[in-house]
C-alpha positions in Angstrom: -58.6 -108.8 59.3 -58.1 -112.2 60.8 -60.7 -111.0 63.4 -63.2 -110.1 60.9 -63.0 -113.3 58.9 -63.5 -115.1 62.4 -66.5 -112.8 63.0 -67.8 -113.4 59.7 -67.2 -117.3 59.9 -69.0 -117.4 63.3 -72.0 -115.4 62.2 -72.4 -117.5 59.0 -72.3 -120.7 61.1 -74.8 -119.3 63.2 -77.0 -118.0 60.3 -77.0 -121.7 59.2 -77.8 -123.4 62.4 -81.1 -121.0 62.5 -82.0 -120.9 58.9 -81.8 -124.6 58.7 -84.3 -125.8 60.9 -86.6 -123.3 59.5 -86.4 -124.3 56.0 -86.5 -128.1 57.1 -89.9 -127.3 58.7 -91.3 -125.3 55.7 -90.1 -128.5 53.3 -91.3 -131.3 55.9 -94.8 -129.6 56.5 -95.3 -128.4 52.9 -93.2 -130.6 50.6 -92.0 -129.0 47.5 -92.4 -130.7 43.9 -90.1 -133.9 43.8 -86.4 -133.0 43.0 -83.0 -133.6 43.9 -82.7 -130.2 45.6 -85.3 -131.1 48.0 -83.9 -134.6 48.8 -80.4 -133.3 49.1 -81.4 -130.6 51.6 -83.1 -133.1 53.7 -80.5 -135.7 53.8 -77.2 -134.0 53.3 -77.1 -133.1 56.9 -76.8 -136.7 57.7 -74.2 -137.6 55.1 -72.0 -134.8 56.2 -72.2 -135.8 59.7 -71.3 -139.1 59.1 -68.1 -138.2 56.9 -67.0 -135.8 59.6 -67.3 -138.4 62.2 -65.8 -141.2 59.8 -63.0 -138.9 59.0 -62.1 -138.9 62.9 -62.5 -142.5 63.2 -60.2 -145.4 62.3 -62.4 -146.7 59.3 -62.3 -143.2 57.4 -62.0 -144.8 53.7 -64.9 -147.1 54.5 -67.3 -144.4 56.1 -66.2 -141.8 53.0 -67.0 -144.7 50.7 -70.4 -145.5 52.2 -71.1 -141.8 52.1 -70.2 -141.7 48.4 -72.4 -144.7 47.6 -75.4 -143.0 49.7 -74.9 -139.9 47.3 -75.1 -142.1 44.3 -78.2 -143.8 45.5 -79.9 -140.5 46.3 -79.4 -139.3 42.7 -80.7 -142.6 41.3 -83.7 -142.7 43.6 -84.3 -138.7 44.3 -87.7 -138.8 42.9 -89.0 -141.8 45.1 -87.6 -140.6 48.3 -89.2 -136.8 47.7 -92.2 -138.4 48.1 -91.6 -139.2 51.5 -89.8 -136.5 52.9 -91.7 -136.3 56.2 -90.1 -139.8 56.8 -86.8 -138.6 56.1 -86.8 -135.7 58.4 -88.2 -138.3 61.2 -85.3 -140.7 60.4 -82.9 -137.6 60.6 -84.4 -136.7 64.0 -84.3 -139.9 65.8 -80.9 -140.8 64.3 -79.8 -137.5 65.9 -80.9 -137.6 69.3 -80.4 -141.7 69.4 -76.9 -141.0 68.6 -76.5 -138.1 71.4 -78.1 -140.3 73.9 -76.0 -143.1 73.3 -72.9 -140.8 73.5 -74.1 -140.0 77.2 -75.7 -143.2 78.0 -73.1 -145.5 77.1 -70.5 -143.6 79.4 -72.3 -144.6 82.2 -71.7 -148.2 81.8 -69.7 -149.5 84.9 -65.8 -148.9 84.1 -66.5 -145.8 82.2 -66.2 -142.1 83.2 -69.6 -140.0 82.6 -69.3 -137.5 79.6 -70.2 -134.8 81.8 -67.5 -135.7 84.5 -64.9 -136.3 81.7 -65.8 -132.8 80.2 -65.6 -131.2 83.7 -62.2 -132.8 84.5 -60.7 -131.4 81.5 -61.8 -128.0 82.1 -61.5 -128.1 86.0 -58.8 -130.6 86.8 -59.4 -133.2 89.3 -62.9 -133.0 90.7 -64.0 -132.9 94.3 -66.7 -136.0 95.2 -69.6 -133.9 95.4 -68.8 -132.3 92.0 -68.1 -135.8 90.6 -71.4 -137.2 91.7 -73.2 -134.1 90.4 -71.4 -134.4 87.1 -72.4 -138.3 86.8 -76.3 -136.8 87.4 -75.9 -134.6 84.9 -75.1 -137.0 82.4 -78.1 -139.1 83.4 -80.3 -136.4 82.8 -78.8 -135.8 79.4 -79.4 -139.3 78.7 -82.9 -138.9 79.8 -83.5 -135.8 77.8 -82.8 -137.4 74.4 -84.8 -140.7 75.0 -87.5 -138.2 76.0 -87.2 -136.3 72.8 -87.0 -139.5 70.7 -90.3 -140.5 72.4 -92.1 -137.3 72.0 -90.8 -137.1 68.3 -92.3 -140.5 67.5 -95.7 -140.1 69.2 -96.2 -137.0 67.5 -95.0 -138.5 64.1 -97.4 -141.4 64.5 -100.3 -139.3 66.0 -100.1 -135.6 64.9 -100.1 -134.0 61.5 -96.6 -133.5 59.8 -96.7 -130.1 60.3 -97.4 -130.5 64.4 -94.5 -132.9 64.3 -92.3 -130.8 62.2 -92.7 -127.8 64.6 -91.6 -130.0 67.3 -88.7 -131.8 65.7 -87.3 -128.8 63.7 -88.3 -125.6 65.7 -88.3 -126.7 69.4 -85.5 -129.0 69.3 -82.4 -126.2 69.8 -84.8 -124.3 72.2 -85.4 -127.1 74.3 -81.8 -128.1 74.6 -80.8 -124.4 75.2 -83.7 -124.8 77.9 -81.6 -127.8 79.3 -78.7 -126.0 79.4 -80.1 -123.0 81.5 -82.2 -125.6 83.9 -78.7 -127.5 84.3 -76.9 -124.2 85.5 -79.6 -123.1 87.9 -79.5 -126.2 89.4 -75.8 -126.2 89.8 -75.9 -123.0 91.3 -78.3 -124.2 93.9 -76.6 -127.7 94.5 -72.8 -126.3 94.2 -73.0 -122.6 95.0 -69.3 -122.2 95.6 -68.2 -124.1 92.1 -66.3 -121.4 89.9 -68.6 -120.9 87.0 -67.4 -122.0 83.2 -68.9 -121.5 80.2 -70.2 -124.0 78.0 -67.7 -123.3 75.3 -64.8 -124.2 77.5 -66.3 -127.7 77.5 -66.9 -127.9 74.1 -63.3 -126.6 73.3 -61.8 -129.3 76.0 -63.9 -132.0 74.1 -62.9 -131.0 70.5 -59.0 -130.8 71.5 -59.3 -134.3 73.5 -56.9 -136.8 72.0 -59.5 -139.4 72.8 -62.1 -137.6 70.3 -60.6 -139.3 66.9 -60.8 -142.8 68.3 -63.9 -142.7 70.5 -66.2 -140.1 72.3 -64.0 -139.0 75.6 -66.9 -140.6 77.7 -66.1 -143.9 76.8 -62.6 -144.2 78.2 -61.9 -146.5 81.1 -61.2 -145.2 84.4 
C-alpha cells in the first residue's frame, strides 16, 4: 500500500505540473470574467513558492506574514488585478526565471562554488579537475539559458500578441528546460565519455538533502 500511495502522489504531482501551464495559457490568452478564482489561480503559485522558501529560511515568520498580507491584498483588489492577468503571468514568468538565473549566477562569483559543481560533488564525491571545469561551464550555460528566457519573454510580451507570449512562457518553458537537460547530457557524453552516468534525480535529491538548503542555496557556500 505505501508503494501505491507513492505512485499516486507522484502521478498527482506530474498531472499538476502538466495541467497548470496549459490552464495558465488558456487564462492568459483569453482571460475569464473578473473574479477571485482567476486571480488566485494566477498568483497562488508565487505565494506558495514564497511561503515554502521562507519556511526554509531564517525569516520564517516574516515571510509567512508577508504571504498572508499578499493574500489579503488579492482578496481586496481581485477585480482590479483580474483586468491585467496577462501582466500577472508575465511577472510570474520573469520572477521565476530571474530567481533561477540568480541562483546559478551568484554561485559563479569569486570565492563561491558553482552550483553544478556542488551538486556533482555531492553525488560523485571529490571531482577531478576536468570534471570540475566542466561543471562550472554547465553552471554558466544554465545562467545564460535563464537570462535568454527572460529576454525572449520580455520581447514577446512587448511585441507579440498575448497568446503568442503565453504559448512561449506557459507551454514551451518546461520543454525548453527538458531540452537543455538533454543537450547537456549529450555534450557531457562527448566531452567526458568516461564519466559514470548519474540520473538528474540524484542531483535533486542531493540538493534537497543538503544541510545548506535551509539557510541558502548550496552554490552560495564558501570554498
